[in-house]
C-alpha positions as CSV (number, residue, x, y, z in Angstrom):
1,X,92.4,-9.0,29.3
2,X,89.2,-6.5,28.5
3,X,90.5,-4.9,25.0
4,X,91.3,-8.7,23.8
5,X,87.6,-9.9,24.3
6,X,85.8,-6.4,23.1
7,X,88.2,-7.0,19.8
8,X,86.7,-10.8,19.7
9,X,83.4,-10.0,20.2
10,X,83.5,-7.1,17.2
11,X,85.4,-9.5,14.8
12,X,82.7,-12.3,15.5
13,X,79.5,-9.7,14.4
14,X,81.5,-8.8,11.1
15,X,81.6,-12.3,10.3
16,X,77.9,-13.0,10.8
17,X,77.1,-9.7,8.7
18,X,79.2,-10.2,5.8
19,X,77.6,-13.9,5.7
20,X,74.0,-12.6,5.7
21,X,75.3,-10.5,3.2
22,X,76.3,-13.3,1.1
23,X,73.4,-15.1,1.5
24,X,71.1,-12.8,0.2
25,X,73.3,-12.0,-3.3
26,X,72.7,-15.7,-3.8
27,X,69.1,-15.5,-3.5
28,X,69.0,-12.4,-6.0
29,X,70.9,-14.3,-8.3
30,X,69.0,-17.5,-8.5
31,X,65.6,-15.1,-9.0
32,X,67.0,-13.4,-11.7
33,X,68.1,-16.4,-13.5
34,X,64.7,-18.4,-13.1
35,X,62.8,-15.5,-13.7
36,X,62.6,-15.3,-17.5
37,X,62.0,-19.6,-18.0
38,X,58.7,-18.6,-15.1
39,X,57.1,-15.8,-17.7
40,X,57.3,-17.8,-20.9
41,X,55.5,-20.7,-19.1
42,X,52.6,-18.5,-17.7
43,X,52.4,-16.6,-21.2
44,X,52.3,-20.6,-23.1
45,X,49.6,-21.6,-20.4
46,X,47.2,-18.6,-20.3
47,X,43.8,-18.8,-22.5
48,X,43.0,-17.0,-25.5
49,X,41.1,-14.0,-24.5
50,X,40.7,-10.1,-24.9
51,X,44.1,-8.6,-24.7
52,X,45.0,-6.2,-21.2
53,X,46.8,-2.8,-21.8
54,X,50.1,-4.7,-21.2
55,X,49.3,-6.9,-24.1
56,X,48.7,-10.0,-21.9
57,X,45.2,-11.8,-23.0
58,X,42.2,-11.3,-20.1
59,X,40.9,-15.0,-19.8
60,X,36.7,-15.6,-19.0
61,X,35.7,-12.1,-21.5
62,X,34.6,-13.8,-24.8
63,X,38.1,-14.3,-26.1
64,X,37.7,-17.9,-26.6
65,X,36.2,-18.8,-30.4
66,X,34.2,-21.7,-28.7
67,X,30.1,-21.1,-29.1
68,X,28.7,-19.8,-25.8
69,X,25.5,-21.3,-25.2
70,X,22.7,-18.9,-24.5
71,X,18.9,-18.4,-23.8
72,X,16.9,-16.3,-25.9
73,X,13.9,-14.3,-26.5
74,X,11.7,-12.9,-29.3
75,X,10.7,-9.1,-29.1
76,X,7.1,-8.7,-29.9
77,X,4.5,-5.9,-30.3
78,X,1.6,-5.2,-28.4
79,X,-0.3,-3.2,-25.8
80,X,1.6,-2.4,-22.6
81,X,-0.3,-1.3,-19.4
82,X,1.5,1.3,-17.4
83,X,1.0,0.2,-13.7
84,X,2.2,2.3,-10.6
85,X,2.5,0.3,-7.2
86,X,2.6,1.3,-4.1
87,X,2.0,0.0,-0.7
88,X,-1.6,0.3,0.5
89,X,-4.1,0.2,3.8
90,X,-7.3,-1.2,4.2
91,X,-9.8,1.0,5.5
92,X,-13.1,1.2,6.5
93,X,-15.3,3.6,5.0
94,X,-16.6,4.6,8.3
95,X,-16.1,3.3,11.6
96,X,-18.6,3.4,14.7
97,X,-18.0,2.7,18.6
98,X,-21.4,2.3,19.7
99,X,-22.4,3.5,23.0
100,X,-25.4,3.9,25.0
101,X,-26.8,7.0,25.6
102,X,-28.6,6.8,28.7
103,X,-27.0,5.1,31.9
104,X,-28.7,1.7,33.4
105,X,-28.2,-2.0,33.4
106,X,-27.4,-3.9,30.3
107,X,-30.2,-6.4,30.0
108,X,-29.7,-8.1,26.4
109,X,-27.4,-8.3,23.8
110,X,-29.0,-9.3,20.4
111,X,-25.9,-9.6,18.1
112,X,-23.4,-11.8,17.5
113,X,-19.7,-11.2,17.3
114,X,-18.3,-10.2,13.6
115,X,-21.9,-10.7,12.2
116,X,-23.3,-8.3,9.7
117,X,-26.2,-6.0,10.8
118,X,-28.4,-3.2,9.0
119,X,-28.8,0.2,9.9
120,X,-31.5,0.4,12.3
121,X,-31.1,-3.2,13.8
122,X,-31.8,-3.8,17.4
123,X,-28.1,-4.8,19.2
124,X,-28.2,-4.4,22.9
125,X,-30.7,-3.1,25.5
126,X,-30.6,-1.2,28.9
127,X,-33.2,-1.6,31.7
128,X,-36.2,0.7,30.5
129,X,-38.3,0.7,33.6
130,X,-36.7,4.0,35.2
131,X,-37.1,5.5,32.0
132,X,-40.9,4.1,31.6
133,X,-41.2,5.8,35.3
134,X,-40.0,9.1,34.1
135,X,-42.1,9.1,31.0
136,X,-45.5,8.3,33.3
137,X,-44.5,11.1,35.7
138,X,-44.3,13.8,32.8
139,X,-47.1,12.6,31.2
140,X,-48.9,13.2,34.5
141,X,-47.9,16.8,34.9
142,X,-48.5,17.7,31.1
143,X,-52.3,16.5,32.1
144,X,-52.6,18.1,35.0
145,X,-51.5,21.7,33.7
146,X,-53.3,21.2,30.6
147,X,-56.5,20.8,32.7
148,X,-55.4,24.1,34.5
149,X,-55.0,25.6,31.3
150,X,-58.7,24.7,30.1
151,X,-60.0,26.2,33.2
152,X,-58.2,29.3,32.8
153,X,-59.3,29.9,29.1
154,X,-63.0,29.3,30.4
155,X,-62.3,31.8,32.9
156,X,-61.2,34.1,29.8
157,X,-64.3,33.4,28.2
158,X,-66.6,34.1,31.2
159,X,-65.0,37.5,32.3
160,X,-64.6,38.7,28.5
161,X,-68.7,38.7,28.8
162,X,-68.9,40.4,32.1
163,X,-66.6,43.2,30.8
164,X,-68.9,43.5,27.8
165,X,-71.5,44.0,30.3
166,X,-69.6,46.3,32.2
167,X,-69.5,44.5,35.4
168,X,-65.6,43.6,36.1
169,X,-63.0,46.2,35.7
170,X,-60.4,45.8,32.8
171,X,-57.4,44.5,34.9
172,X,-59.6,41.5,36.3
173,X,-59.9,40.3,32.3
174,X,-56.0,41.2,31.8
175,X,-54.8,38.9,34.6
176,X,-57.1,36.4,33.4
177,X,-55.4,36.3,30.0
178,X,-52.2,36.3,31.4
179,X,-52.8,33.4,33.2
180,X,-53.9,31.6,30.0
181,X,-50.5,32.3,28.6
182,X,-48.7,31.1,31.7
183,X,-50.3,28.1,31.4
184,X,-49.8,27.5,27.8
185,X,-45.5,28.1,28.7
186,X,-46.3,25.6,31.4
187,X,-48.2,23.1,29.0
188,X,-45.4,23.2,26.4
189,X,-42.5,22.9,29.0
190,X,-44.6,19.5,29.8
191,X,-44.5,18.8,26.6
192,X,-40.9,18.7,26.1
193,X,-40.4,16.6,29.0
194,X,-42.6,13.7,27.9
195,X,-41.1,13.7,24.7
196,X,-37.6,13.6,26.5
197,X,-38.6,11.1,28.1
198,X,-39.8,8.9,25.6
199,X,-36.6,9.5,24.1
200,X,-34.7,8.3,27.1
201,X,-37.1,5.3,26.9
202,X,-36.1,4.9,22.7
203,X,-32.6,4.9,23.6
204,X,-32.5,2.1,26.0
205,X,-33.1,0.0,23.0
206,X,-29.0,0.4,21.5
207,X,-29.4,0.3,17.3
208,X,-27.3,0.0,14.7
209,X,-26.4,3.5,13.4
210,X,-25.0,2.0,10.0
211,X,-24.6,-1.2,8.4
212,X,-21.6,-3.2,8.6
213,X,-19.8,-5.8,10.8
214,X,-19.7,-5.8,14.4
215,X,-16.7,-6.4,16.1
216,X,-15.9,-8.3,19.7
217,X,-18.5,-7.1,22.3
218,X,-16.7,-5.0,24.7
219,X,-19.3,-5.0,27.6
220,X,-21.6,-8.1,28.9
221,X,-24.9,-8.8,30.2
222,X,-25.4,-7.4,33.9
223,X,-23.0,-4.3,33.6
224,X,-23.6,-0.8,34.6
225,X,-23.4,1.6,31.6
226,X,-23.0,5.0,31.7
227,X,-24.3,7.6,29.1
228,X,-22.0,8.0,26.5
229,X,-19.3,6.0,28.2
230,X,-15.9,5.6,27.5
231,X,-16.0,1.9,26.6
232,X,-18.1,1.4,23.7
233,X,-20.3,-1.9,23.9
234,X,-19.2,-2.6,19.9
235,X,-17.0,-1.1,17.4
236,X,-19.1,-1.5,13.9
237,X,-17.2,-0.9,10.6
238,X,-18.6,-0.3,7.0
239,X,-16.8,-2.8,4.4
240,X,-19.1,-2.8,1.9
241,X,-17.9,-0.3,0.1
242,X,-14.4,-0.5,1.5
243,X,-11.1,2.0,0.8
244,X,-8.0,1.7,0.1
245,X,-5.5,4.3,1.0
246,X,-2.0,4.5,-0.7
247,X,0.4,7.2,-1.9
248,X,2.8,7.8,-4.8
249,X,5.6,9.9,-5.3
250,X,5.8,13.4,-6.8
251,X,7.3,12.3,-10.2
252,X,4.4,9.6,-10.7
253,X,1.9,12.2,-10.4
254,X,1.8,14.0,-13.5
255,X,0.2,11.3,-15.7
256,X,-2.5,9.7,-13.0
257,X,-3.6,13.8,-12.4
258,X,-4.4,14.3,-15.6
259,X,-6.3,11.2,-16.2
260,X,-8.3,11.7,-13.2
261,X,-9.2,15.5,-14.0
262,X,-10.2,14.3,-17.4
263,X,-12.8,12.3,-15.6
264,X,-11.2,8.8,-16.6
265,X,-11.7,5.8,-14.4
266,X,-8.6,4.7,-13.1
267,X,-8.6,1.0,-12.1
268,X,-6.9,0.3,-8.8
269,X,-6.0,-3.4,-8.1
270,X,-5.5,-4.5,-4.7
271,X,-2.9,-7.5,-4.3
272,X,-1.6,-9.7,-1.2
273,X,1.2,-8.8,1.1
274,X,3.1,-11.0,-1.8
275,X,2.3,-9.5,-4.5
276,X,1.1,-12.8,-6.0
277,X,-2.6,-13.2,-5.8
278,X,-5.0,-10.3,-7.0
279,X,-7.7,-9.5,-4.1
280,X,-9.9,-7.4,-5.5
281,X,-10.4,-4.3,-8.6
282,X,-11.8,-1.0,-7.5
283,X,-11.4,2.5,-8.9
284,X,-9.5,5.7,-8.0
285,X,-12.1,8.0,-5.7
286,X,-10.0,10.7,-4.4
287,X,-6.7,12.5,-4.0
288,X,-5.5,14.7,-1.1
289,X,-4.9,18.5,-1.5
290,X,-1.4,18.8,-0.7
291,X,2.2,16.8,-1.1
292,X,3.7,15.7,2.1
293,X,7.5,17.4,2.5
294,X,8.5,15.0,4.5
295,X,8.0,12.0,2.3
296,X,7.4,13.9,-1.3
297,X,4.2,11.8,-1.6
298,X,0.6,12.1,-2.4
299,X,-2.2,10.4,-1.2
300,X,-4.9,8.8,-2.7
301,X,-8.0,6.4,-1.7
302,X,-9.4,4.1,-3.9
303,X,-13.2,2.8,-3.8
304,X,-13.6,-1.2,-3.8
305,X,-17.2,-2.7,-3.5
306,X,-15.9,-5.7,-1.4
307,X,-19.4,-8.0,-1.7
308,X,-17.0,-10.7,-1.1
309,X,-15.5,-9.7,2.6
310,X,-12.0,-10.3,1.0
311,X,-10.4,-6.9,2.1
312,X,-10.5,-5.8,6.2
313,X,-10.2,-2.8,7.4
314,X,-6.5,-2.1,8.6
315,X,-5.2,-4.8,6.1
316,X,-1.9,-4.3,4.3
317,X,-2.0,-4.8,0.9
318,X,0.1,-3.7,-2.6
319,X,-1.7,-1.7,-4.9
320,X,-1.7,-1.3,-8.6
321,X,-2.9,1.5,-10.3
322,X,-3.7,1.4,-14.1
323,X,-2.4,4.9,-15.3
324,X,-2.3,4.1,-19.1
325,X,-2.3,1.9,-21.6
326,X,0.5,2.1,-24.3
327,X,-1.1,0.8,-27.5
328,X,1.1,-1.1,-30.3
329,X,4.5,-0.8,-28.8
330,X,7.7,-2.9,-29.3
331,X,8.2,-5.4,-26.1
332,X,11.1,-7.1,-24.8
333,X,12.3,-8.8,-22.1
334,X,13.5,-6.9,-19.4
335,X,16.2,-9.4,-18.4
336,X,18.0,-8.7,-22.1
337,X,18.8,-5.0,-21.5
338,X,22.3,-4.3,-20.3
339,X,23.8,-1.0,-19.3
340,X,27.1,0.1,-20.4
341,X,29.2,3.5,-20.2
342,X,27.3,4.2,-23.2
343,X,23.9,3.7,-22.6
344,X,21.1,0.8,-22.7
345,X,22.0,-2.1,-25.2
346,X,21.2,-5.5,-25.9
347,X,22.8,-8.5,-27.4
348,X,20.8,-9.6,-30.9
349,X,20.9,-12.8,-32.7
350,X,22.7,-12.1,-35.7
351,X,21.7,-15.2,-37.6
352,X,21.6,-18.5,-35.5
353,X,25.4,-18.6,-34.4
354,X,26.6,-15.4,-33.5
355,X,25.4,-12.2,-31.6
356,X,26.2,-8.5,-31.8
357,X,25.5,-5.4,-29.9
358,X,22.5,-2.7,-31.0
359,X,22.3,-0.1,-28.7
360,X,18.6,1.0,-27.5
361,X,16.6,3.3,-26.0
362,X,14.3,1.7,-23.1
363,X,11.1,3.2,-22.1
364,X,8.6,2.0,-19.1
365,X,8.9,-1.1,-17.5
366,X,6.9,-3.5,-15.1
367,X,10.0,-5.4,-14.3
368,X,9.6,-8.0,-16.4
369,X,8.7,-6.5,-19.9
370,X,10.2,-3.1,-21.2
371,X,8.9,-1.0,-23.7
372,X,11.9,-0.5,-26.5
373,X,11.5,3.2,-28.2
374,X,14.5,2.4,-30.5
375,X,16.8,-0.2,-31.3
376,X,14.5,-2.7,-31.7
377,X,11.5,-4.3,-34.2
378,X,9.2,-7.1,-33.2
379,X,11.0,-10.5,-34.6
380,X,14.2,-9.4,-33.2
381,X,15.8,-12.3,-31.0
382,X,17.9,-10.9,-27.7
383,X,19.8,-13.1,-25.2
384,X,18.4,-13.1,-21.8
385,X,21.1,-15.5,-20.2
386,X,24.7,-16.1,-21.0
387,X,25.7,-12.3,-21.7
388,X,28.2,-12.2,-19.3
389,X,30.9,-14.1,-21.6
390,X,29.5,-12.8,-25.0
391,X,31.6,-10.3,-27.4
392,X,30.1,-8.0,-30.6
393,X,30.0,-11.1,-33.0
394,X,31.0,-13.8,-30.8
395,X,29.7,-17.1,-32.2
396,X,26.8,-18.7,-29.7
397,X,24.6,-21.6,-29.4
398,X,21.0,-21.8,-28.6
399,X,19.9,-23.7,-25.8
400,X,16.7,-22.9,-25.3
401,X,14.9,-20.7,-27.6
402,X,11.7,-18.5,-26.0
403,X,9.7,-17.0,-28.5
404,X,6.7,-16.0,-26.6
405,X,7.2,-12.8,-24.3
406,X,4.6,-11.8,-21.8
407,X,2.6,-8.5,-22.5
408,X,1.3,-8.2,-19.1
409,X,2.1,-8.4,-15.2
410,X,-0.8,-11.7,-14.9
411,X,0.8,-13.3,-17.7
412,X,4.1,-13.8,-16.3
413,X,2.6,-14.9,-13.0
414,X,0.9,-17.7,-15.1
415,X,4.2,-18.2,-16.5
416,X,5.3,-20.2,-13.9
417,X,9.0,-21.4,-14.1
418,X,9.4,-19.4,-17.1
419,X,8.7,-16.5,-15.1
420,X,11.5,-17.4,-12.0
421,X,13.8,-18.1,-15.2
422,X,13.2,-14.5,-16.4
423,X,13.7,-13.0,-13.2
424,X,16.9,-14.9,-12.8
425,X,18.1,-13.4,-15.9
426,X,17.3,-10.0,-15.0
427,X,19.0,-10.5,-11.9
428,X,22.2,-11.2,-14.1
429,X,21.9,-8.8,-16.3
430,X,22.0,-6.3,-13.5
431,X,24.7,-7.6,-12.1
């Protein structure tokens, strides 16, 4: 009985395996039969375009004979300002923590928070009564010792007459003269004490050491103030003129240092944090003496008059340093420049309906306009938008022909929507 059941099971499994193999063969045969017709349909449905290595056409890469809509701009000639941009921090030319030089009670405050003060202007007053008494005491001691000195001087004159008549010993005269010298020293010490008392009395009136803007008051009337206390009465910052500190990378130093050492006054512009509005214009004033090895940058300072008080200490600004101005150069929109394996190139209008590829050598750029050193001439029209579907000799349709190329960053900012469109085209070119 056991052997018979085992034979039945083996026979059942063999049938299932043979049935599965048969189904697989049928599926393979159907695929082989239907494959040629599917390939022909795919080849018929594929649009015209570039051919790949296998001989198939690549859709969407300029193979179509239909004109591609593009936006173009004309290449111009003009002056190009070379700006170096950096992040800067506004720094007060001088910052003073105003502290009392004598101890006492703060009895008066004469300034308002945030106001401009001049050097020597009265800011606050410490209770002066104890210092007035100290001055009176010092002056009294001085008068007392001056009287003793005068008496000693009279005695010396008398002893000199008596010594000349041989009425007293030489030692008595010498003692009288020594006493005069002693009193003279005492009087000088007393005079110094009087001067010191006057100085302390003057220090009870706290005055502004520099011209600048006062900050928020740190001490109120009635507080006891110690001499040279750690808590300042107020902080004064000199904001006219004011300094902007910034750094430039080592690769940009050659031109800046050459012009600075030649005595040229390099203009520096301070723009707001969004780099959309110019706040003030100054000049490069100083350069650090060493490059920071951790960042590879050199520190600079620019001086601004700041008469309109636009710049505040510790404010972050965008710095535009005008290093040089290139005269009479060829200018093209940066959005038109493409990058390939053989270098930079642009699509140039060949007539009104076609474009051709032209290799160029690009120079410095401000992000919107680029100096073209080779490859283009004024009057050439280059494609700004629609380059992703172009090929050499391809047909195009100009939908928005812009003939003006802004030559400065300020003109780009004034361009409004045109500047935005150029920026969009630049982004596509880099993509």
